[in-house]
C-alpha positions as a printed Julia matrix, in Angstrom:
294×3 Matrix{Float64}:
 -11.67   27.27  -62.83
 -13.52   24.61  -61.06
 -11.23   22.09  -62.94
  -8.25   24.19  -62.07
  -9.45   24.13  -58.26
 -10.39   20.16  -58.33
  -7.07   19.0   -59.72
  -5.15   21.07  -57.29
  -7.53   19.66  -54.52
  -6.69   16.03  -55.81
  -2.97   17.09  -55.38
  -2.67   18.34  -51.86
  -5.46   15.52  -50.48
  -3.36   12.31  -49.06
  -3.36    9.21  -51.99
  -5.1     6.5   -50.37
  -1.91    4.35  -50.08
  -0.49    7.52  -47.53
  -3.68    6.97  -45.73
  -2.86    3.6   -45.32
   0.83    4.37  -44.76
  -0.38    6.82  -41.86
  -3.19    4.21  -40.23
  -0.8     1.82  -40.1
   1.68    4.22  -37.99
  -1.36    5.13  -35.82
  -1.65    1.28  -35.1
   1.63    0.68  -34.14
   1.8     3.61  -32.16
  -1.48    2.71  -30.31
   0.14   -0.47  -29.95
   3.03    0.35  -28.26
   0.62    2.49  -26.07
  -1.16   -0.74  -25.06
   1.89   -3.04  -24.51
   3.6    -0.55  -22.6
   1.14    0.08  -20.0
   0.47   -3.9   -19.6
   4.29   -4.13  -19.39
   4.64   -1.68  -16.77
   1.52   -3.08  -14.81
   2.85   -6.2   -15.33
   6.34   -5.39  -13.71
   4.3    -3.41  -10.82
   3.35   -6.61   -9.84
   6.21   -8.59  -10.77
   8.54   -6.25   -8.2
   6.13   -7.03   -4.91
   7.36  -10.91   -5.49
  10.66  -10.0    -5.56
  12.57   -8.91   -9.09
  15.4    -6.32  -10.11
  16.64   -3.23   -7.46
  14.1    -0.23   -6.44
  16.75    1.82   -9.42
  16.29   -0.66  -11.79
  12.92   -0.59  -11.53
  12.51    3.09  -11.97
  15.15    2.59  -14.85
  12.91    0.24  -16.68
  10.07    1.87  -16.31
  11.38    5.08  -17.54
  12.94    3.4   -20.71
   9.56    1.96  -21.4
   7.49    5.21  -21.57
  10.59    6.4   -23.45
   9.22    4.55  -26.57
   5.99    6.34  -26.5
   7.53    9.95  -26.09
   6.76   12.25  -22.96
   3.0    12.19  -23.95
   2.31    8.98  -22.68
   4.74    9.47  -19.66
   2.14   12.0   -18.59
   0.03    9.47  -18.61
   1.4     7.73  -16.53
   3.49    8.7   -12.93
   5.71   11.51  -12.05
   8.89   11.15  -10.67
   7.82   11.5    -6.98
   4.72    8.71   -7.89
   7.33    6.77   -8.9
   9.41    6.93   -5.7
   6.19    6.76   -3.93
   5.67    3.74   -5.51
   8.88    2.07   -5.47
   8.9     3.13   -1.37
   5.66    1.19   -0.79
   6.59   -2.16   -2.34
  10.24   -1.91   -0.69
   8.33   -2.1     2.39
   6.55   -4.88    1.46
   9.71   -7.13    0.29
  11.31   -6.09    3.59
   8.51   -7.03    5.78
   7.32  -10.05    4.2
  10.8   -11.01    4.3
  10.45  -10.26    8.56
   7.59  -12.69    8.41
   8.65  -15.69    6.82
  11.28  -16.06    9.21
  10.67  -18.23   12.13
  13.19  -17.7    14.29
  13.92  -15.33   17.22
  10.31  -14.6    17.71
   9.61  -14.3    21.56
   6.02  -14.47   23.01
   4.82  -11.26   24.39
   1.11  -12.26   25.52
  -1.25  -14.77   24.87
  -5.0   -13.75   24.86
  -7.61  -17.17   26.19
  -9.26  -17.19   22.6
  -6.01  -17.65   21.06
  -4.48  -14.05   19.81
  -0.9   -13.92   19.99
   1.72  -11.04   20.04
   5.27  -11.98   19.62
   8.22  -10.13   18.98
  11.75  -10.0    17.83
  14.72   -7.51   17.45
  15.88   -7.24   13.29
  19.29   -5.85   12.86
  19.09   -1.78   11.97
  15.35   -1.53   12.88
  15.18   -2.52   16.45
  12.32   -4.5    18.51
   9.42   -5.45   16.23
   5.7    -6.94   17.09
   4.1    -9.39   15.05
   0.49   -9.9    16.07
  -1.49  -13.61   14.72
  -5.39  -14.11   15.12
  -8.4   -15.36   13.35
 -11.1   -13.72   13.03
 -14.49  -14.78   11.81
 -15.28  -12.88    8.96
 -14.07  -13.66    5.81
 -10.91  -12.54    4.03
 -13.27   -9.53    1.52
 -14.84   -8.47    4.86
 -11.46   -7.47    6.34
  -9.81   -6.3     3.08
 -12.71   -3.59    3.11
 -12.51   -2.46    6.64
  -8.88   -1.83    6.14
  -8.41   -0.37    2.57
 -11.6     0.68    0.91
 -12.66    2.18    4.54
  -9.51    2.82    5.78
 -10.49    6.71    6.17
 -12.98    5.2     8.93
 -10.91    3.15   10.95
 -11.2     5.99   13.64
 -14.95    5.37   14.18
 -14.89    1.78   15.66
 -10.8     2.13   16.61
 -10.39    4.47   19.61
  -6.85    4.33   19.43
  -6.77    5.69   15.74
  -8.47    9.41   15.97
  -8.34    9.88   12.31
  -6.99    8.29    9.2
  -6.85   10.85    5.85
  -6.0     9.92    2.47
  -3.37   12.54    0.98
  -2.91   10.82   -2.51
  -3.68    7.84   -4.33
  -0.95    6.7    -6.96
  -2.98    4.18   -9.18
  -5.04    1.23   -8.02
  -2.36    0.28   -5.08
  -0.66    3.07   -3.57
  -1.64    5.7    -1.44
  -0.05    8.1     1.26
  -1.88    8.39    3.96
  -1.89   10.78    7.42
  -2.62    8.84   10.77
  -3.3    11.07   13.96
  -3.16    8.12   17.31
  -4.87    8.91   20.33
  -3.16    9.48   23.78
  -2.64    6.13   25.35
  -4.4     5.36   28.37
  -2.93    7.32   31.19
  -1.33    9.55   28.97
   1.84    6.95   29.11
   2.56    8.1    25.62
   1.72   11.71   24.4
  -0.43   12.89   20.75
   1.82   11.21   17.5
   1.25   11.07   13.91
   2.36    9.46   10.95
   2.8    10.12    7.14
   3.0     6.99    5.5
   2.92    5.13    1.92
   0.47    2.3     1.6
   0.7    -0.53   -1.15
  -1.46   -2.95   -1.29
  -1.31   -6.34   -3.06
  -3.24   -9.84   -3.97
  -1.49  -12.68   -4.41
  -3.56  -15.68   -5.21
  -5.67  -15.89   -2.03
  -3.73  -13.52   -0.49
  -4.21  -10.29    0.46
  -0.72   -8.01    1.71
  -1.35   -4.73    3.13
   2.55   -3.07    3.58
   3.62    0.38    4.46
   6.27    2.43    5.81
   6.97    6.32    6.91
   7.46    8.77    4.03
   7.61   12.45    3.92
   4.55   14.55    1.88
   4.79   18.54    1.53
   1.45   18.96    1.84
   1.8    18.08    5.23
   4.48   19.08    7.53
   4.66   18.35   10.79
   2.15   19.49   13.42
   2.2    22.0    16.35
   2.24   19.89   19.59
   2.44   16.31   17.98
   5.27   14.49   17.92
   5.42   12.97   14.1
   6.15    8.85   14.75
   7.59    6.86   12.12
   6.14    3.39   10.79
   8.06    0.72    8.86
   8.1    -1.37    7.6
   4.96   -3.15    8.58
   2.43   -4.96    7.3
  -0.91   -7.57    7.4
  -1.04   -9.94    5.56
  -4.48  -11.24    4.99
  -5.32  -15.51    4.19
  -8.59  -17.76    4.4
  -8.34  -20.19    7.34
  -6.94  -23.44    6.19
  -9.87  -25.6     6.35
 -12.42  -22.79    7.28
 -12.37  -20.37    3.92
 -15.38  -17.99    5.66
 -12.75  -16.87    8.74
  -9.69  -15.21    8.01
  -5.81  -15.59    9.37
  -4.22  -11.96   10.51
  -1.37  -11.62   10.79
   0.07   -7.55   11.57
   3.91   -7.2    11.78
   3.85   -3.36   12.93
   7.34   -1.19   13.23
   7.05    1.81   14.5
   9.69    4.7    16.0
   7.13    6.99   18.19
   9.75    9.5    18.84
  10.68   11.46   21.72
  11.76   10.4    24.94
  10.41    7.46   26.36
  11.5     4.31   28.19
  11.61    0.75   26.04
   9.41   -0.77   28.63
   6.9     1.41   28.28
   6.95    1.67   24.36
   7.01   -2.01   24.24
   3.92   -2.7    26.77
   2.21    0.5    24.27
   2.91   -1.55   21.32
   1.73   -5.34   22.37
  -1.85   -3.97   23.56
  -2.08   -1.5    20.95
  -2.25   -5.04   18.88
  -4.35   -7.1    21.04
  -6.65   -4.02   21.71
  -7.09   -4.06   17.68
  -8.14   -7.54   17.24
 -10.6    -6.67   19.79
 -11.97   -3.9    18.27
 -11.87   -4.8    14.61
 -14.32   -8.05   15.47
 -16.57   -5.82   17.3
 -16.76   -3.37   14.76
 -17.25   -6.4    11.68
 -19.81   -8.38   14.09
 -22.36   -5.24   14.79
 -22.22   -3.89   11.47
 -23.58   -5.15    7.84
 -21.84   -7.11    5.8
 -21.87   -5.55    2.15
 -20.17   -6.78   -0.72
 -16.87   -6.82   -0.69
 -13.86   -7.47   -3.32
 -10.33   -8.04   -2.24
């Protein structure tokens, strides 16, 4: 009986060749998983530098994930998350395209310290504003405050009541809700904004971009007008010749909604950028500088 069981066991047990074959298949599958994850990560970075159309990018991501089956696809992004990633990177490309054009900018405001606000009219977007300042702090410090500690902005910027991260998607994309404070003299009532934000590092430069989006878990609030950002972005880079200082360029494109005269809107937006630079400097000067990485 024992010999019969042993013989039956030897027949049922996988052969060495079969085990080796199964191990090879598993190794190939794991290798494909690793390659696909790397490829998709590289594609995300390449998209910020220019590449195929957003629709083509989503199709490429889906084709790559289909090679690994539904299990791997579930560990990456849902269709909605892919759409948010696409929207954030589209906003970044469009905003950088506007900033790269040096023509048509007119000076709106210039401070004694050199802070300058420029504006121009962009087709299909209307008037956009461009803040250019130099901050006497390293770029990593600004990155930490504006990205890693984004939700604390309301503590030092009186123009912002609250910023809350609603969802994180990977390491570069977040969905946020921002509640803006009323302007001085109540010229502009309470507004809030739901945005998708995308952050990229390009060598020694950090780009923070965003645009308005829809998020089912944050519907419009009673008594608050839902405005729309975008595309907007901040570019942070070390000041040439003074790496301990940062050149900050902020493109602001915003629709406050409601019935507001354009003269009031232009006045409020340009002043908001000037105020932001002043509040940021005061905050950085008055708080310790922990280690930060961009």
